[in-house]
C-alpha positions in Angstrom: -4.9 -39.4 1.4 -1.2 -39.7 0.5 -2.2 -40.2 -3.2 -4.2 -37.0 -3.0 -1.3 -35.1 -1.6 1.0 -36.3 -4.4 -1.5 -35.1 -6.9 -1.8 -31.7 -5.2 2.0 -31.3 -5.3 1.9 -31.6 -9.1 -0.7 -28.8 -9.6 1.8 -25.9 -9.1 4.4 -27.3 -11.6 1.7 -27.8 -14.1 0.5 -24.2 -13.7 4.1 -23.0 -14.2 4.4 -25.1 -17.4 1.2 -23.6 -18.7 2.4 -20.1 -18.0 5.7 -20.7 -19.7 4.0 -22.1 -22.8 1.6 -19.2 -22.9 4.4 -16.6 -22.7 6.5 -18.4 -25.3 3.5 -18.5 -27.6 3.0 -14.8 -27.2 6.7 -14.1 -27.9 6.6 -16.2 -31.1 3.5 -14.4 -32.2 5.1 -11.1 -31.6 8.2 -12.1 -33.5 6.0 -13.3 -36.5 4.2 -10.0 -36.5 7.4 -8.1 -36.4 8.7 -10.2 -39.4 5.6 -9.4 -41.4 5.9 -5.8 -40.6 9.6 -5.8 -41.6 8.8 -7.5 -44.9 6.0 -5.0 -45.6 8.2 -2.1 -44.8 10.7 -3.0 -47.5 8.8 -0.9 -50.1 9.4 2.3 -48.1 11.4 5.0 -49.9 13.2 8.1 -48.7 11.4 11.4 -48.4 12.5 13.6 -51.3 11.1 17.0 -50.5 13.2 19.2 -48.2 12.1 22.3 -46.5 12.9 24.8 -43.7 10.6 26.0 -41.0 10.2 29.3 -39.2 7.9 30.3 -36.5 6.0 33.5 -35.4 4.3 33.6 -32.0 1.3 35.9 -31.9 0.6 36.3 -28.1 -2.2 38.8 -28.8 -3.9 36.2 -31.1 -5.3 39.1 -33.2 -2.7 39.5 -36.0 -4.1 39.6 -39.5 -2.5 37.6 -42.3 -1.2 40.9 -43.9 0.6 41.7 -40.6 2.0 38.2 -40.5 3.5 38.6 -44.0 5.4 41.7 -42.9 6.5 40.2 -39.5 9.9 38.5 -38.8 9.9 34.7 -38.5 12.4 32.8 -36.3 13.9 29.6 -37.8 13.2 26.5 -35.8 14.1 22.8 -35.9 11.7 20.0 -36.8 11.4 18.9 -33.1 10.9 22.3 -31.6 8.1 22.7 -29.1 5.3 25.0 -30.2 3.9 27.4 -27.5 0.3 26.9 -28.7 -1.4 26.8 -25.3 -2.0 30.6 -24.9 -0.8 31.9 -28.2 -1.5 32.0 -31.9 1.4 30.3 -33.8 2.3 30.8 -37.4 4.7 28.5 -39.3 6.4 29.5 -42.6 7.5 26.6 -44.8 10.2 27.4 -47.4 11.3 24.8 -50.0 15.0 23.9 -50.3 14.7 22.7 -53.9 16.2 24.8 -56.7 13.7 23.7 -59.3 10.0 23.4 -59.3 8.4 20.2 -58.2 6.3 18.9 -61.1 3.9 16.8 -59.0 1.4 17.5 -56.3 2.8 17.4 -52.8 1.0 16.5 -49.6 1.5 17.7 -46.0 1.3 15.3 -43.0 1.3 16.6 -39.3 2.1 14.5 -36.2 0.9 14.3 -33.6 -2.7 15.1 -34.4 -3.3 17.5 -31.5 -4.4 20.7 -33.4 -7.8 22.3 -32.9 -7.5 23.2 -36.6 -5.0 24.2 -39.1 -5.3 27.0 -41.7 -3.1 26.9 -44.9 -2.2 30.0 -46.8 -0.6 29.3 -50.3 0.1 31.7 -53.0 -1.5 30.9 -56.4 0.6 29.8 -59.3 -0.7 32.7 -61.5 -0.3 35.5 -59.0 2.1 35.2 -55.9 0.1 38.0 -54.2 -3.1 36.1 -54.3 -3.4 33.5 -51.5 -5.5 30.4 -51.3 -6.8 29.7 -47.8 -7.7 26.2 -46.7 -8.9 25.3 -43.2 -8.5 21.7 -42.0 -10.4 20.6 -39.0 -8.9 18.2 -36.4 -10.8 15.2 -37.6 -9.3 15.6 -41.1 -5.7 15.9 -39.9 -5.4 12.1 -39.7 -5.0 12.1 -43.5 -2.4 14.1 -45.6 -3.4 17.6 -46.8 -2.9 18.4 -50.4 -0.5 21.4 -51.1 -0.2 21.2 -54.9 3.0 21.9 -56.8 5.8 23.8 -55.1 8.1 26.4 -56.8 11.4 27.3 -55.2 10.1 30.8 -54.2 6.7 29.7 -53.2 6.0 29.8 -49.4 3.3 28.1 -47.4 2.1 29.6 -44.1 0.4 27.5 -41.5 -1.8 29.0 -38.8 -2.0 26.4 -36.0 -3.8 26.4 -32.7 -4.0 24.0 -29.8 -4.8 24.0 -26.0 -1.5 22.4 -25.1 2.2 23.0 -26.0 3.7 20.1 -28.0 6.3 19.2 -30.7 4.7 19.3 -34.1 6.5 17.2 -36.8 5.8 18.0 -40.4 6.4 15.8 -43.5 5.9 17.0 -47.2 6.2 14.6 -50.1 4.3 13.2 -53.1 1.2 11.0 -52.9 3.0 7.6 -53.2 5.5 8.6 -50.4 2.6 9.8 -48.2 0.8 6.5 -48.7 3.9 4.7 -47.5 4.3 7.1 -44.7 0.8 6.5 -43.6 1.5 2.8 -43.6 4.4 3.4 -41.2 2.0 5.1 -38.8 -0.6 2.4 -39.2 1.9 -0.4 -38.7 3.4 1.2 -35.6 0.0 2.0 -34.2 -1.2 -1.6 -34.7 2.0 -3.1 -33.3 1.8 -0.8 -30.3 -1.8 -1.8 -29.6 -0.9 -5.4 -30.0 1.9 -5.1 -27.5 -0.4 -3.3 -25.0 -3.0 -6.0 -25.6 -0.6 -8.8 -24.9 0.6 -7.1 -21.7 -3.0 -6.5 -20.7 -4.0 -10.1 -21.3 -1.0 -11.3 -19.3 -1.9 -8.9 -16.5 -5.5 -10.3 -16.4 -4.1 -13.8 -16.5 -2.0 -13.1 -13.4 -4.9 -11.3 -11.7 -7.1 -14.3 -12.2 -4.5 -16.8 -11.0 -3.3 -14.6 -8.1 -4.2 -11.0 -7.4 -1.3 -8.6 -7.0 -0.8 -4.9 -7.5 1.9 -5.4 -10.1 -0.5 -7.0 -12.4 -3.1 -4.2 -11.7 -0.4 -1.6 -12.5 0.6 -3.3 -15.7 -3.0 -3.6 -16.9 -3.7 0.1 -16.2 -0.4 1.0 -17.8 -1.3 -0.9 -21.0 -4.7 0.9 -21.1 -3.3 4.4 -20.6 -0.4 3.9 -23.1 -2.8 2.6 -25.8 -5.0 5.6 -25.1 -2.1 8.0 -25.5 -1.1 6.5 -28.9 -4.7 6.7 -30.0 -4.9 10.4 -29.2 -1.4 11.2 -30.7 -2.0 9.4 -34.0 -5.5 10.8 -34.6 -7.4 7.6 -34.4 -10.1 8.7 -32.1 -12.7 9.4 -34.9 -11.9 6.1 -36.6 -11.9 3.8 -33.5 -14.3 5.5 -31.1 -16.2 7.9 -33.5 -15.1 10.7 -31.2 -14.1 14.2 -32.4 -10.3 14.5 -32.5 -10.5 17.9 -30.8 -11.1 16.1 -27.5 -7.6 14.6 -27.7 -6.2 18.0 -26.4 -8.3 17.6 -23.3 -7.8 13.9 -22.5 -4.2 13.4 -23.7 -2.6 15.3 -20.7 -4.7 13.2 -18.3 -3.6 10.0 -20.1 0.1 11.1 -20.2 0.1 12.0 -16.5 -1.8 8.7 -15.7 0.8 6.7 -17.6 3.7 8.2 -15.6 1.8 7.9 -12.3 0.9 4.3 -13.0 4.5 3.5 -14.0 6.1 5.1 -10.9 3.5 3.3 -8.7 4.2 0.0 -10.6 8.0 0.7 -9.9 7.3 1.5 -6.3 5.3 -1.7 -5.6 8.0 -3.9 -7.1 10.7 -2.1 -5.1 8.7 -2.4 -1.9 8.3 -6.1 -2.5 12.0 -6.6 -3.4 13.2 -4.7 -0.3 10.6 -5.7 2.2 10.3 -3.1 5.0 13.2 -1.1 3.4 13.5 2.3 5.1 15.0 4.0 2.1 12.4 2.8 -0.4 9.7 4.4 1.7 11.2 7.8 0.6 9.9 7.1 -2.9 6.4 7.8 -1.5 7.3 11.5 -2.0 7.9 10.9 -5.8 4.6 8.9 -6.1 2.7 11.7 -4.3 4.2 14.5 -6.4 3.4 12.6 -9.6 -0.1 11.9 -8.3 -0.7 15.6 -7.5 0.4 16.4 -11.1 -2.1 13.9 -12.3 -4.9 15.5 -10.3 -3.8 19.0 -11.6 -4.0 17.7 -15.2 -7.8 17.6 -14.8 -7.7 21.3 -14.1 -5.0 22.6 -16.5 -3.7 20.0 -18.9 -1.1 22.2 -20.7 0.6 23.2 -17.4 0.5 19.6 -16.2 2.2 18.3 -19.4 4.8 21.1 -19.0 5.5 20.1 -15.4 5.5 16.4 -16.4 9.0 16.6 -18.0 10.5 18.2 -14.8 8.6 15.9 -12.5 9.7 12.9 -14.5 13.3 14.0 -14.5 13.4 14.8 -10.8 11.6 11.6 -9.9 13.9 9.5 -12.1 17.0 10.6 -10.4 15.4 10.5 -6.9 14.3 6.9 -7.5 17.8 6.0 -8.7 19.5 7.4 -5.6 16.9 5.8 -3.3 17.3 2.5 -5.0 21.1 2.5 -4.7 21.0 3.5 -1.1 18.5 0.8 -0.3 20.6 -1.8 -2.1 23.7 -0.8 -0.1 21.7 -1.1 3.1 19.9 -4.4 2.2 22.6 -6.5 0.4 21.3 -9.7 2.0 18.0 -9.2 0.2 19.6 -9.5 -3.3 20.8 -13.1 -3.1 18.4 -14.8 -5.6 19.0 -14.5 -9.3 15.4 -13.3 -9.7 16.0 -10.6 -7.1 19.1 -9.4 -9.0 17.2 -9.3 -12.3 14.3 -7.4 -10.6 16.8 -4.9 -9.2 18.4 -4.3 -12.7 14.9 -3.8 -14.2 14.2 -1.2 -11.5 17.4 0.6 -12.3 16.8 0.6 -16.0 14.0 3.2 -16.1 15.9 5.5 -13.8 19.1 5.7 -15.9 17.4 5.8 -19.3 15.7 9.1 -20.2 12.0 8.9 -19.7 10.3 8.4 -23.1 7.8 11.2 -23.2 5.5 10.0 -26.0 6.0 13.1 -28.1 9.6 12.1 -28.7 8.5 8.9 -30.4 7.2 10.9 -33.3 10.7 11.1 -34.7 10.7 7.5 -35.8 8.3 8.2 -38.6 10.6 10.8 -40.2 13.8 8.6 -40.5 15.2 8.5 -44.0 16.4 4.9 -44.1 14.0 2.0 -43.9 16.4 -0.2 -41.9 16.7 2.6 -39.3 12.9 2.8 -39.1 12.5 -1.0 -38.6 15.3 -0.8 -35.9 13.6 1.9 -34.0 10.2 0.3 -34.2 11.7 -3.0 -33.0 13.3 -1.3 -30.0 10.1 0.6 -29.1 7.8 -2.5 -29.5 9.9 -5.4 -28.3 11.8 -3.4 -25.6 8.8 -2.7 -23.4 7.4 -6.2 -24.1 10.6 -7.8 -23.0 10.8 -5.4 -20.0 7.3 -6.4 -18.8 7.9 -10.1 -19.4 11.1 -10.1 -17.3 9.4 -8.0 -14.7 6.5 -10.5 -14.4 8.9 -13.4 -14.3 11.3 -12.0 -11.7 8.6 -10.6 -9.5 6.7 -14.0 -9.5 9.9 -15.9 -9.0 11.3 -14.1 -6.0 7.8 -13.7 -4.4 7.1 -17.4 -4.8 10.5 -18.3 -3.4 9.9 -16.1 -0.4 6.5 -17.5 0.1 8.0 -21.0 0.0 10.6 -20.0 2.5 7.9 -18.5 4.7 5.8 -21.7 4.4 8.8 -23.7 5.6 9.2 -21.4 8.6 5.5 -21.5 9.2 5.5 -25.3 9.2 8.5 -25.2 11.7 6.6 -22.7 13.8 3.5 -24.9 13.8 5.5 -27.9 14.7 7.1 -26.0 17.6 3.7 -24.7 18.6 2.3 -28.2 18.7 5.3 -29.3 20.9 4.7 -26.3 23.2 1.0 -26.9 23.3 1.7 -30.5 24.3 4.2 -29.4 26.9 1.7 -26.9 28.4 -1.0 -29.5 28.4 1.2 -31.9 30.3 2.2 -29.1 32.6 -1.5 -28.2 33.2 -2.2 -31.8 34.0 0.8 -32.0 36.3 -0.3 -28.8 38.1 -3.9 -30.1 38.5 -2.5 -33.4 39.8 -0.2 -31.6 42.3 -3.0 -29.3 43.5 -5.3 -32.3 44.0 -2.7 -34.4 45.7 -1.7 -31.4 48.0 -5.3 -30.6 48.9 -6.0 -34.0 50.5 -3.1 -34.0 53.1 -3.6 -30.2 53.6 -7.2 -30.8 54.4 -6.3 -33.7 56.8 -3.7 -31.5 58.5 -6.2 -28.7 59.0 -8.8 -31.1 60.4 -6.2 -32.6 62.8 -5.0 -29.1 63.8 -8.7 -28.2 64.5 -9.1 -31.2 66.8 -5.9 -30.4 68.6 -7.0 -26.7 69.1 -10.4 -27.9 70.5 -8.6 -30.0 73.1 -6.3 -27.2 74.2 -7.4 -24.7 76.8 -7.8 -21.1 75.6 -4.9 -19.9 77.8 -2.6 -22.8 76.9 0.7 -21.4 75.4 0.5 -24.1 72.7 -2.7 -22.5 71.4 -0.6 -19.6 69.9 1.6 -22.0 68.1 -1.4 -24.0 66.8 -2.9 -20.8 65.5 0.4 -19.9 63.7 0.4 -23.4 62.1 -3.3 -22.9 61.0 -2.4 -19.6 59.3 0.5 -21.2 57.5 -1.7 -24.1 56.3 -4.3 -21.5 55.1 -1.6 -19.6 53.2 -0.5 -22.8 51.5 -4.2 -23.5 50.6 -4.5 -20.0 49.2 -1.4 -20.4 47.1 -2.7 -23.7 45.7 -6.1 -22.2 45.0 -4.5 -19.2 43.3 -2.3 -21.4 41.1 -5.4 -23.5 40.2 -7.4 -20.3 39.3 -4.5 -19.1 37.1 -4.2 -22.4 35.3 -7.9 -22.5 34.6 -7.9 -18.9 33.4 -5.0 -19.4 31.0 -6.3 -22.7 29.7 -9.7 -21.1 28.9 -11.7 -23.1 31.4 -13.1 -19.9 32.9 -15.1 -18.2 30.1 -17.0 -15.0 30.8 -20.6 -15.7 32.0 -22.6 -12.6 32.7 -25.5 -12.6 35.1 -27.4 -10.2 37.3 -26.3 -9.7 40.9 -27.4 -7.3 43.7 -25.0 -5.1 45.6 -26.0 -6.6 48.9 -25.5 -10.1 47.7 -22.0 -9.2 46.4 -21.1 -7.7 49.8 -22.4 -10.7 51.6 -20.3 -13.0 49.5 -17.2 -10.9 50.0 -17.9 -10.8 53.8 -18.2 -14.6 53.9 -14.9 -15.2 52.1 -13.1 -12.3 54.0 -14.2 -12.7 57.7 -11.6 -10.3 59.0 -13.0 -7.6 61.3 -10.4 -5.2 59.9 -12.4 -4.8 56.7 -15.3 -2.3 56.7 -17.5 -1.8 53.6 -18.9 1.5 52.4 -21.6 2.1 49.8 -22.1 5.5 48.3 -24.9 6.8 46.0 -26.2 3.3 45.6 -29.0 1.2 47.1 -28.3 -2.2 48.6 -30.9 -3.7 46.3 -29.4 -2.2 43.2 -28.9 -4.9 40.5 -26.2 -4.9 37.8 -24.9 -7.4 35.3 -21.4 -8.8 35.2 -19.4 -12.0 35.6 -19.7 -12.5 39.3 -17.0 -15.2 39.4 -14.4 -12.9 37.9 -15.6 -9.9 40.1 -15.3 -12.0 43.3 -11.9 -13.2 42.5 -10.7 -9.7 41.7 -12.1 -8.2 45.0 -11.0 -11.1 47.1 -7.4 -10.8 45.7 -7.3 -7.1 46.4 -8.7 -7.5 49.9 -6.3 -10.4 50.7 -3.4 -8.4 49.4 -4.5 -5.4 51.6 -4.8 -7.7 54.7 -1.4 -9.3 54.1 0.6 -6.1 53.4 -0.7 -3.8 56.1 -0.2 -3.5 59.9 -2.5 -5.8 62.0 -4.0 -2.9 63.9 -5.1 -0.9 60.8 -8.4 -1.0 58.9 -9.1 -1.9 55.3 -11.6 0.3 53.5 -13.7 -1.5 50.8 -15.9 1.1 49.0 -18.6 0.7 46.3 -20.0 3.8 44.7 -22.2 4.7 41.7 -21.0 7.3 39.3 -22.4 9.0 36.2 -19.6 10.0 33.7 -20.1 11.2 30.1 -23.6 9.6 29.8 -22.3 6.3 31.2 -23.2 4.8 34.5 -20.3 3.1 36.4 -19.8 1.1 39.6 -16.4 2.1 41.1 -14.8 -0.4 43.5 -12.0 0.9 45.8 -9.8 -1.0 48.3 -7.5 1.2 50.5 -5.1 0.4 53.3 -2.1 1.8 55.1 1.3 0.7 54.0 3.9 -1.0 56.1 7.0 1.0 56.7 9.1 0.9 53.5 6.5 -1.3 51.9 5.4 0.7 48.8 5.5 -1.4 45.7 6.8 -0.2 42.3 3.7 1.3 40.5 5.2 0.4 37.1 5.7 -3.3 38.0 3.0 -4.0 40.6 0.8 -5.9 38.1 3.7 -7.9 36.6 3.6 -11.6 36.9 5.8 -12.9 39.8 6.6 -9.3 41.0 6.9 -8.8 44.7 8.0 -5.8 46.6 11.0 -6.0 49.0 8.8 -5.8 52.1 6.4 -8.5 50.6 9.1 -11.1 50.3 8.9 -11.6 54.1 5.3 -12.8 53.5 4.2 -16.0 51.8 3.0 -15.6 48.2 4.0 -16.1 44.5 3.3 -12.6 43.1 0.4 -13.8 41.0 -2.7 -12.3 42.7 -2.5 -8.8 41.3 -1.5 -10.0 37.8 -4.5 -12.3 37.7 -6.8 -9.6 39.0 -5.6 -7.1 36.3 -6.0 -9.8 33.6 -9.6 -10.5 34.7 -10.4 -6.8 35.0 -9.3 -6.3 31.4 -11.5 -9.2 30.4 -14.4 -7.3 31.9 -13.5 -4.2 29.9 -11.9 -2.4 32.8 -8.4 -1.8 34.3 -7.2 -1.7 37.9 -5.3 1.5 38.8 -2.9 2.1 41.7 -2.4 5.4 43.6 -0.2 6.0 46.6 -0.7 9.1 48.6 1.4 9.6 51.7 1.0 6.3 53.6 -2.2 5.1 51.9 -2.2 2.7 48.9 -5.4 2.5 46.9 -6.6 0.1 44.2 -9.5 1.1 42.0 -11.4 -0.3 39.0 -14.9 0.2 37.6 -17.4 -1.7 35.5 -20.0 -0.4 33.2 -23.6 -0.7 34.3 -25.7 -2.0 31.5 -28.9 0.1 31.0 
């Protein structure tokens, strides 16, 4: 057995070593891929063709090309957002070159989110004659041929889309466009590779130990990869789907990515600051982003528009919440893994949220070194972020689990000691009760013999009766302690059986022989039979009646009532015990069922304050509860049991 335990203790370190080797292998693979990409990118050249852009927004969406030619265009920057959602947008491209370009030029648009694009180009022979070319969404993945460009030659683009977005344009010769397309392909392949690695790691963590962080990382890798597929125009190539659908599904994927990330952030923050009051405020951010995600299914364009504001608001809100929680829970940031996790949570809140449209700018950098640098940051940055997140999360959760296991083992050890102590106490109580019963029984028998020898009018008879009552009270206390001990130790399990009302009353009468008790039955036949635990029921009723006899005047009567009630389609038996109170003898209604509680007037009588507590516990075991009411000078205890049909 000891050898088995030693082998079991080695399993966890072996798993950790396997995880470390697996992560290191993925890192090496990623670095090798990056090196190959860098070497391949050395052949990239600068873009040579320069141009300016102007925009005309046709809100009526009915302007003819002749009207567009006479309209005024507004100059725009390369990264300006086009209001294409509810408008018809025209773009004017004007070359900056002073001389004619003697080779064919090609146009590339990113992202590929247009429904279609129509090109208007003046012919080389007659500037007033325009060639019109319509390019569908599926064809925008490849560069579009423009031909040669003279300094005074303009190109007009009529673009349409269901959502507003930033459209990036690039114009260059065929060789440059080929290299430009390679940039896109390399970045897309590297992005998918990174998402695939993160997804595989997430599945690996889910298989080894399920947690919501791994679920969030897996969903995030899927939504991010879907976003890039839509943006780059690879839907027809990968899934054989019309690229037009990208305008409908991209807003959903964008909102899903942000929602998954903020949920991912929130789960880590909740685990880092366990039961943190401030962190719970981040629920508001999660709910708002979630509502925006739901709205994206209805109106994608508006949802994307709101996404920037929601992300900006949520970013600063999470930053403030995180700082406030850290100030409040300094003692929860003691481990190095906890500190790293806190820094990783801070990082997305202080860095502008990278809306995926902004990543398009990396393909239009002039210098190759700058392109490789930006690609490296965008590929390795998220990869390292997720690796550190997984490591720190697993590290501090495992450390806390180990600490909890130590505390649990200590608690189990203390529980075993307490169980042993209670068992010894139970045995001692049983032994004391048994040892006291024998001399008590002998005393009662001797007293009975003495009473039989005394004359009825002998003054000693009163003293003998007083001694008899005292011996009976001692016997009652011993019996009560024995019942409580058996009840708490589980030696009195519930056993339901049928009993008739008259048999119950006869049993109570036999145990309570006082003439002061009178029984009343109402709306019930004496032969009525019901099902309950008779032992529990008799103990409850005997305790209530004994309590009433003890704490009421000797000349008063005790009312014991059993009645049958129909309430809300249920049939009940209601038991009531009523008696008059002694002067100043009302107990505290809030404490009367507490263990060891005794009213001031009751302290003159013998007892331990356990009868009502035991009765209430047994009533609750039967699915009921004893209630106390005090009106004027009458105290009344009631409880009911459900009559089985």
